[in-house]
KOLDO-600801 format. One record per residue (C-alpha): residue in three letters; x, z, y negated. Coordinates in steps of 0.02 Angstrom, whole numbers, plus 50000, padded with zeros to 5 digits. Last residue first. Layout:
REM KOLDO-600801
AlaXZY ...
This chain:
REM KOLDO-600801
Arg564845665145014 Arg565235677145153 Leu564045692045202 Asn564935707945321 Ala563425718445313 Ala563975736545349 Thr563495740045159 Ala561655731245178 Ala561525743245325 Ala561595759345260 Val560665754445102 Val559295746645229 Arg559555764545332 Asp559575774945166 Arg557775766545122 Glu556875771345274 Thr557485787945272 Arg556905793045112 Thr555115785145164 Phe555145767645081 Arg553375759145050 Gly552765775444946 Glu553075765644758 Ser554645777344728 Leu555475775044897 Trp555105754644839 Gly556175755244700 Asp557545764044784 Ala557795751944891 Leu557905738144764 Thr559265747544644 Arg560145749344810 Val559885730244895 Ala560595724844715 Gln562055737844733 Val562475730144891 Phe562385712444838 Leu563345716444688 Gly564705725044792 Thr564835710644901 Thr565175696644762 Ala564455685444660 Phe562805688144723 Pro561435669844722 Ala560475676044744 Gln558885685444648 Asn557335681244741 Trp558175686544901 Leu557965703044847 Val556205699144827 Asp555805690644969 Leu556775703345067 Phe555675714945027 Thr554145707545062 Leu553155698644952 Gly551235696244990 Asp550455700444809 Pro550325718044864 Arg552025723244896 Ala552515716345082 Arg553565729545215 Asn555215720145292 Pro555105734345435 Val556535747545454 Gly557825743045612 Ser559005741245482 Asp559985728745584 Ala561805723145524 Ala562125704245591 Gly561725694545449 Phe560735706845336 Val559075710745428 Ile557675720545378 Val556385716445509 Pro554995708945535 Glu555315691145453 Ser554025678245509 Arg553615662945409 Lys552245656945476 Phe552475634845457 Tyr551645623545361 Ala551775603845356 His551855603545570 Tyr551945585845639 Arg551295574645790 Thr552195560945787 Asp551105541845746 Asp552085535045619 Ala552355535145420 Ile553935541445367 His553535549245187 Phe553375565245258 Pro555225569145262 Ala555835574545443 Leu556375591145504 Thr556805590245660 Leu556675606145798 Gly557785618145864 His557385632245761 Thr558135622245613 Thr558475605345612 Phe558685591945440 His558205576045423 Leu558355569145207 Pro559835556445258 Arg560085554945448 Gly561595569245513 Glu560355582445563 Pro560705592645405 Ala560705610845452 Ile559425624345383 Ala559795643345371 Asp561175643645262 Ala560505628545159 Leu559115639545145 Asp560195645145006 Gly560555667744963 Arg562345663044891 Leu562775680744985 Thr562475671345155 Phe560905670145220 Arg560565667345428 Arg559465684045429 Tyr558425676145290 Phe557725662245376 Ser556355665945515 Phe555225652845572 Ala553565653345671 Arg552605639445697 Leu550885637645677 Gly549915633445835 Pro549715618945942 Glu551245611145996 Pro551725592245963 Ser553185596645841 Arg554155586345707 Ala554195601145562 Val553845593845397 Leu554905590745263 Leu554135587745097 Val555115578444976 Pro555385583344799 Gly556955593744811 Tyr557065595944989 Phe555615604845040 Leu554605618045157 Ser553025622645181 Gln552255640345207 Val551045652245265 Thr551725670445265 Pro551095668745083 Asp549315667245121 Asp547895665245013 Leu549085656344878 Ala550035646445024 Arg552125647744970 Glu553315635844924 Ile554845635245026 Arg556505628244955 Leu557975614745008 Arg558905609244853 Tyr559055591244780 Pro560365588544636 Ala559795583544490 Leu560905567644430 Ile560465556344293 Thr561915541744229 Val561455532844061 Arg562305516944058 Asp562265508943879 Gly562605486543923 Arg561805481343769 Gln561675492043645 Trp560685509143602 Ser560505516643432 Arg560265534743475 Ser559275549043543 Val559435557343724 Thr557805568043753 Phe557705579443903 Tyr555795582543999 Ser555145598644048 Gly554745606744209 Pro556545608644232 Val557225616344082 Ala558575603344013 Ala558405609843842 Ala559355626943877 Asp561035618343909 Val560885597943921 Arg562525595743811 Gln562985575643874 Arg564125568443954 Ile565095555143936 Gly565295540444050 Asn564385529043975 Val563125541143926 Thr563185556344040 Val561405567044102 Thr561805582244227 Phe560205591544269 Gly560735607144384 Ala560135615844546 Thr558405621744508 Ala557795602944475 Trp555955606044574 Ser555185607144408 Pro555755589544369 Val556985586044201 Arg555945570544151 Leu557345561644040 Lys556465554843873 Leu557505541243780 Asp557135541343592 Leu557665525743534 Arg558405518143395 Gly558895498143425 Ser559655485543535 Gly558955474043682 Glu559495469643852 Arg560135474144006 Phe560115492943970 Thr560725503744098 Leu559655515244199 Thr560785525744334 Arg560025537744452 Val561255547744564 Gly560885552344719 Glu559645559544813 Gly558355551144922 Pro556535548744872 Tyr557225538944787 Asp558695527944806 Ser559125524144620 Ser559385510244482 Gln558555507344326 Asp558905494044243 Ile558175493844080 Val557645478043972 Phe557165479843795 Gly556585467343663 Arg555505480743557 Glu553855470343584 Pro554575464143746 Trp554635480343837 Arg555395472944033 Leu555635488144131 Thr556725486044304 Ser556285497244449 Ala557035509044581 Leu556195524144551 Tyr556835538044448 Leu554965543844399 Asn554455549844225 Val555515540144107 Tyr554695541543935 Leu555335529643792 Ala555275532643646 Asp555015525643466 Gly553505513643505 Asp552105522943402 Ala551165526743526 Ser552475534943635 Arg553005523543779 Phe552735527243980 Tyr553785524244093 Val553705526644308 Ser551755524544290 Asp551325512544352 Gln552755506144477 Tyr551605510444613 Lys550455498044591 Thr550245487544747 His550395501744880 Asn548935511944818 Glu547635498244770 Met547495496044981 Gly547215514344999 Thr545795514244884 Gly544875501844984 Gly545495508445164 Cys545065527245089 Cys543405521645067 Thr543305513545236 Gly542935494745294 Thr544475493945361 Asn545055510245399 Gly546705508745489 Tyr547835525545526 Glu547725540745618 Arg548875554845569 Val549345567845682 Val549405586345677 Gly550325598845768 Pro549955613345650 Gly548455609745532 Met548895600445364 Gly547995584145420 Val548015566845336 Phe546155561045310 Tyr545915542645278 Thr547725534245305 Val548355515445284 Glu548425503945383 Pro547745488645277 Ser547145480445451 Thr547205460845478 Thr548885456145401 Ser549805471245487 Pro551705478445470 Thr552325493045529 Asp552665510545420 Arg551115515845409 Arg550555517145253 Ser549675536045187 Ala551435544745173 Leu551875534645002 Ile550235540844935 His550205557444998 Asn552245564844989 Thr553125553644860 Leu551415548944766 Gly550525565744746 Arg551985574244715 Glu552705564044580 Tyr550865563544504 Tyr550935583444512 Asp552785586544443 Met552065570244305 Tyr550555581244257 Ala551655597144205 Ala552875586544120 Asp551755588243989 Pro551425571843884 Gln549695576043828 His548385565243783 Phe549055549143903 Phe549565565244015 Leu547805566644033 Gln547835548844091 Arg549065549744220 Thr548055565444299 Leu546525557744317 Lys547165540244401 Leu548315552144519 Met546765566444561 Asn545895547644602 Tyr547095541844709 Thr547325557744796 Ala545265560244834 Cys545485545444915 Thr546875549045020 Glu545645565145099 Ala546715580045098 Asn546235588345229 Asn545365581945418 Glu546545589345542 Ala546465608545498 Leu547245621245372 Thr545785628845279 Ala546355650645270 Ala548125645145228 Val547425634845081 Ala546105643545036 Gly546665647844832 Arg544985642344738 Ala543485640244900 Arg543465624344979 Phe543255608144912 Met542365595845017 Glu542915578545105 Gly543135587545241 Gln544415598245191 Gly544905596945029 Thr546455593244918 Gly548045581144922 Gly549645582444840 Leu550865586644998 Ser550955603144988 Tyr548985604144991 Met548155608044804 Arg546495619144795 Pro547265631844675 Pro548675619244607 Thr548005608444534 Val546245608444557 Met545415618744453 Gly546795615044326 Trp546435597044333 Phe544355602044306 Asn544995608244161 Arg545865596844077 Ala544375585344099 Ala543105597344062 Ala543925598443893 Ala544075582643866 Tyr542075577543876 Gln541895593043794 Glu542635587543648 Glu541645572243618 Gly542875560743503 Thr541625547543544 His542905531043624 Asp544235541643693 Tyr543105555643755 Leu542045544043858 Arg543655538743933 Leu544225556143988 Tyr542555558144025 Gly542725543544149 Thr543995551944231 Phe543065565644256 Gln541955557944353 Pro543315548644475 Ile543525568644545 His541695573044564 Gln541095563044726 Asn542995563944789 Ala543035581044825 His541075583444888 Arg540585601344833 Gly540975617544919 Asp541875629444818 Leu541935617744631 Ile540785630944518 Asp542615634544434 Arg541895640544238 Asp543285631944110 Gln541855630043984 Ala542005613843984 Cys542245613644180 Ala540525623344170 Thr539765610944048 Leu540175594644161 Leu539645600544320 Asp537905605744279 Thr537825588844157 Asn538475574044298 Asp538695563544130 Phe538195545944203 Cys537005536644090 Arg538155539443967 Ala539335525344042 Ala537525516644004 Ala537705518543812 Leu539605512743818 His538835495643902 Glu537425495843794 Gln538205498043631 Arg539225481643677 Gly541075480543612 Thr541405468743751 Leu543085475043787 Ala543305491843743 Tyr541025492143820 Leu541925487143990 Asp543265500943994 Thr541685513043940 Leu540505504544086 Val542315506744205 Glu542535525744190 Asn540715531744193 Met540425520844342 Gly541985530244426 Gly541605533344588 Tyr539365535144614 Glu539045548144727 Gly537125553344709 Ala536815544944898 Ile538335555344940 Tyr537785571044915 Ile536105572244772 Ser536705579544621 Trp537105561244532 Met535145558844551 Arg534635575844478 Glu535545572944319 Leu534545556144292 Gln532905562244296 Ala533285578144196 Lys533905565944083 Pro532415552444076 Leu532615536844141 His532765522443990 Gly534315516343997 Leu534685517944192 Arg534215499944256 Ser534245490644119 His535795499844063 Val536545496444262 Trp535845477444238 Asp536845472844062 Gly538435480344143 Met538085470344287 Lys538085455644151 Ser539905462944064 Ala540565462544253 Ile540095445244275 Asp540855438344101 Leu542205450144125 Ala542695441544300 Gln542495423144201 Ala543925426644109 Asn545225429044234 Gly546675433144142 Ala547565438244291 Leu547925458944267 Ala546375461444149 His545115450144212 Ala545475453244393 Asp545545470744356 Leu543905469444262 Leu543175461544424 Gly544035474944526 Arg543155489144436 Met541565482444405 Ile541245478944631 Lys541975496144648 His540655504644522 Cys539275495844582 Thr539925501444768 Tyr539875519844725 Tyr538295516744620 Pro537415511344785 Ala538155528544866 Trp537255529245022 Ile535345526745077 Thr534495534445205 Pro536015543545249 Tyr536035552045112 Thr534505555045012 Thr533075547944933 Tyr533225555844760 Ser531455544244701 Glu532865534244568 Leu533835532744730 Leu532555524644815 Ile532435509544679 Phe534595507944689 Gln534475506944884 Thr533115495144880 Glu534185482044746 Pro534495473044899 Tyr536275471844984 Ala537935465244951 Ala537665467444756 Leu537685459644595 Tyr536155459344448 Gly536575453244303 Pro534735444544290 His533915460144306 Ser532535467444397 Pro533395458944561 Arg532115443444637 Pro531415447644808 Ser532145437444863 Gly533435431444748 His533195413044686 Glu533905411744514 Ala534405427844460 Phe534905432544659 Ala535925416144666 Arg536835418044506 Gln537475433244548 Cys538075425644703 Glu538825411744633 Gly539755422744526 Leu540385430244657 Ala541085415044731 Thr542025411144574 Val542675426744595 Leu543395427144764 Tyr544175409344711 Asp544795414544562 Leu545765428544663 Lys546235417244819 Ala547045406044688 Lys548225420044575 Leu548675425044762 Ala549355408744791 Thr550105405944620 Glu551405422044660 Arg551375431344484 Thr552245445544598 Asp551575460144512 Ala550055454344437 Tyr549735443644580 Ala549765459844695 Gln548775471144547 Ser547415458644556 Ile547375454644732 Leu547185474344775 Ser545935476944639 Leu544775462444702 Phe545135468644873 His544285485644817 Gly542805479044740 Gly542555469244911 Tyr542735484044992 His541365492344909 Gly540235477044947 Arg539315484045103 Leu539085503045072 Asn537235504645169 Gly537915494445318 Asp536915480145386 Ser538155463845396 Thr539535478545411 Glu540605483445285 Trp540745501445341 Gly541965497345468 Gly541815480645470 Pro542535466545365 Pro541205453845385 Arg540875438645489 Ala541735422545426 Gly540485405445474 Arg540535398345293 Thr539455410745232 Asp538065401545163 Leu537105407645030 Gly535595416745035 Ala536115431644913 Asn536335445545037 Ala537225432545156 Arg538275428945025 Phe538725446044969 Val539305451045152 Ala540295437545202 Leu541295437345025 Ile542715449245109 Arg542875438045276 Asp542775424145160 Ala544315428645083 Pro545505429845225 Tyr546675441645241 Ser548385434145248 Arg549085438145066 Ala548445456345017 Tyr548795461245221 Gly550775454845180 Leu550475463244991 Met550415478045110 Leu551815477745212 Asp552735474645046 Arg552265487044953 Lys552825498545070 Arg554655490645078 Arg554395491444887 Phe554235509044882 Val555845513945014 Gly556935504844929 Glu557325488844835 Gly556775487744647 Leu555175489544611 Thr554515479344449 Val553725485044262 Gln553105472744132 Asp552005464944267 Leu550825482344288 Pro550655484644069 Phe551585496744008 Pro550625516143982 Arg550385524043844 Val550955540543732 Ala550345550943621 Trp548515542343648 Ala547245543543502 Pro546275530643580 Gln546355513043512 Ala545185511443368 Ser543415504843410 Pro542475488243462 Ser544065479843480 Pro543555461743532 Ala544335451843681 Pro545375434543635 Ala544395420143653 Gly543955414443830 Ser542205415543794 Pro542025429043922 Ser543405439843818 Thr545205437343862 Ala546725444743939 His548195435643995 Ala549185447543891 Ser549135461043998 Pro548005475144007 Ala548835492044003 Leu547055502644005 His546755496444196 Pro548505502944256 Leu547935502544401 Ser547525509244455 Val546205489445610 Ser545655480445729 Ala544585464045648 Leu542815463945711 Pro542535456045874 Ala540605461845898 Ala540495470546072 Ala541365489946016 Ala539985490145881 Ala538655501845959 Gly540425512846003 Ala541125511045830 Ala539275517945754 Met539705535845798 Gly541695535045728 Leu541025528945548 Leu539715543945559 Arg541095555645553 Arg542005547745429 Arg540355545945292 Thr540345565045363 Pro538895572245441 Leu537715585045403 Gln537665598145550 Pro538035615045418 His536585609845290 Thr536165624045204 His537915625645160 Pro538005609645085 His537345615744929 Ser538105607944764 Glu537795591944856 Pro536015591644836 Met535275585144976 
């Protein structure tokens, strides 16, 4: 089915639903219960021959560049604890189980291992994808920890995949069309796609191909495995042999098919491969994946996303940016920028995720789509990758505001807070509807695969450097250590993030001139203070929320920079219904813990003092980042357990009330959805009672002139404000 018209097949099964349907049939089998900075490789990367990798073209014209994963290490805190949970899985899960489907397909001994399960079964139509993600997991884990056992496991996996690739070429049955073929199923799925066979007869053959190739390139870039690049290069040759001769119209029709035509980031990984090999065939193969109708529409800033399969398309745009890097064709870059703006914020839930039931919904449809199946975790994984690469080209703080939101409130929240060596224990959908619960596990699913990667690369965007090496961007205030050998700097960051408090950067080693660019988060409306060696810096208008504040000086060993951005309680309104809202404390999404169905009704304004702060109506509970209101506990969403929660509530302020003074006048809304009380309290704080009464009078006069108040109602509102005894 063409994925651009899902409404013509209302009963079309999602992959998640098919997994559930298969669970009963698989019950008798004893199955397991249950990003990397790709473009900043470590110094270990080599070409297939073992020599330094060639450079086929100039470095991309990026304004900023990432640091290799092994140059940034996490400090103590919740991010490290979540990472350690995934490291336990990476260390323990048997490599032979990952390899079972590949060896079986190649006619090799499976060594008695059974496949992981989920979609990764002996006859699953997506088998092999999980193995690619597992390669990325182990590569990232090794880059982070330098544990020799992880390197040995990674090398074992790569060697075994090389044996499978050779077995196909030498005695495959049937022999593949090109000796570079490597997959966990015969080439049949790829052949059927070329005749437009639809899902679920076939699933997404090039999606699985991408995951395998991506994992191999990660093994090369992050762990110096030269054979991995050799295998991936041969796979790239096979892709070109399969697609390079096909008419453009045939390719475009293939990529328009729902799920069957889903290809993940094939254009990205092939472009990355070209950057390593210099082979024009690899770049040509990457361009075979142009999804022209969506590419053209997004380049022209025409929003045609409604009803499209979200995660089928998000990674395509990261690939378009990589193609722009190596072709200079502006259409690719414009499409990626505009696509990002069509998702963020028009289709974004408060946690940073997008989509309902794997599909993009109408622009602005947030309140209307709250359910148990919002925010596929894969989609946020890919949105963060796209966001990161857009920032390389244009270091706009808005990109890092989104990155922080998605990382803290979706990705961090997606790993259950309990250890497991048999399951990644990550989420698929993360519901935003009332009284929903997170479900974990996902061995063998797409979100299980990306979920493995998510939690071993938290540090990949904490710091970036300018292209000329003269500036350091501090994007995220996570406890971490940066080692920057080219400049001789070692910088420690101490922080309790996502908890509130002072962040301290300490120059442990190195000296020299450097522009230190400190991100001023968009939520930092309660102030942003910077001191250098105890001396407070003049921030004034330079530290605007949603920007970077620069400290330029010649740094010395022992220099200390402290940053304080106090958290405030705040609400965010759904675009399609301003009365449907979420609560945040600084960057942290707070959810009401309650199993009750239906949106909970919250009312805050009657408790406001002259300062007009939500802290007047929401009380600290006693634990960090926990509050109470309306008899409910508000907890940070990154605490990942089985408690039912409400991420959104219904704001109910039916009458204009100031403290104990009730005007009896309805709190009517303007056409934009903001009520009288919304507009009034947006002007807070008020220094005196007189200024408060004056603001009420001025606003009431305006509403009278615009026909939203009668004269009597206007007078009653002003009288109530005058009678109110609001303290500061």
